[in-house]
C-alpha positions in Angstrom: -9.1 -5.3 10.0 -9.9 -8.9 9.9 -7.5 -11.5 8.8 -8.7 -11.7 5.3 -8.2 -8.0 4.8 -4.8 -8.0 6.1 -3.8 -11.2 4.1 -5.0 -9.4 0.9 -3.0 -6.2 1.8 0.1 -8.4 2.5 -0.4 -10.4 -0.7 -0.5 -7.3 -2.8 2.6 -5.8 -1.1 4.3 -9.1 -1.6 4.8 -8.5 -5.2 8.2 -6.7 -5.9 6.9 -4.3 -8.4 3.8 -3.5 -6.3 6.0 -2.9 -3.3 8.2 -0.4 -5.1 5.1 1.2 -6.5 3.7 1.6 -3.1 6.9 2.7 -1.6 6.8 5.6 -4.2 3.3 6.5 -3.3 4.0 6.5 0.4 7.0 8.8 -0.2 4.9 11.2 -1.9 3.0 12.1 1.2 -0.7 13.1 1.5 -0.7 15.1 -1.7 0.0 11.7 -3.7 1.8 11.3 -6.8 0.9 11.3 -10.5 0.7 7.9 -12.2 3.0 9.3 -14.9 5.6 10.1 -12.4 5.4 6.6 -10.9 5.8 5.2 -14.4 8.9 7.6 -15.1 10.5 6.7 -11.9 10.1 2.8 -12.1 10.0 2.3 -15.9 6.9 0.1 -15.6 4.8 -0.1 -18.9 1.5 1.8 -18.6 -0.8 -1.2 -18.8 1.3 -3.1 -16.2 1.4 -0.2 -13.9 -2.3 0.1 -14.2 -2.8 -3.5 -13.2 -0.6 -3.1 -10.2 -2.1 0.1 -8.9 -5.6 -1.4 -9.3 -4.4 -4.4 -7.2 -3.2 -2.1 -4.4 -6.3 -0.1 -4.6 -8.6 -3.1 -4.2 -6.7 -4.0 -1.1 -7.4 -0.5 0.4 -3.8 0.5 0.4 -4.3 3.6 -1.8 -7.0 5.7 -3.3 -6.9 7.7 -6.6 -8.1 11.2 -7.5 -8.2 12.9 -10.9 -7.2 16.5 -11.4 -7.9 17.3 -15.0 -6.2 14.8 -17.1 -3.8 13.7 -14.4 -4.4 10.6 -12.1 -2.9 10.8 -8.7 -2.3 7.9 -6.3 -2.6 8.6 -2.6 -1.5 6.2 0.1 -4.2 5.2 2.5 -1.9 5.3 5.7 -4.6 4.3 7.9 -4.8 0.9 6.2 -1.1 0.5 6.4 -1.3 1.3 10.2 -3.9 -1.3 10.7 -1.9 -3.9 8.8 1.1 -3.2 11.1 -1.0 -3.1 14.2 -2.6 -6.4 13.2 0.8 -8.1 13.1 1.9 -6.4 16.3 -1.4 -6.7 18.3 -0.4 -9.6 20.4 3.3 -9.2 20.4 4.9 -11.3 23.0 1.6 -12.1 24.6 2.6 -15.7 25.2 5.9 -14.8 26.6 6.0 -15.3 30.4 8.4 -12.3 31.0 5.9 -10.0 29.5 3.3 -10.9 32.1 5.4 -10.1 34.9 
């Protein structure tokens, strides 16, 4: 990931409601969670939830799939891993102790 992609992901996760939504999606695992369940859990109005989910999806943090009339959100764990790796990539590289 480049710095712009990481910055976008972190920006989207920096909003309290989006962070709670994403945490709910991550907890659901690889099968994902129905948007209606997220709405029920968090009490977020439908239009607001849709906006937040769209923002998270545009950052590559989640994908969506439809099963009949139900829309599921699935965390894109690889994106999350890449964001964390970007932050940790050069951890302590400038510290003299790490080089010895």
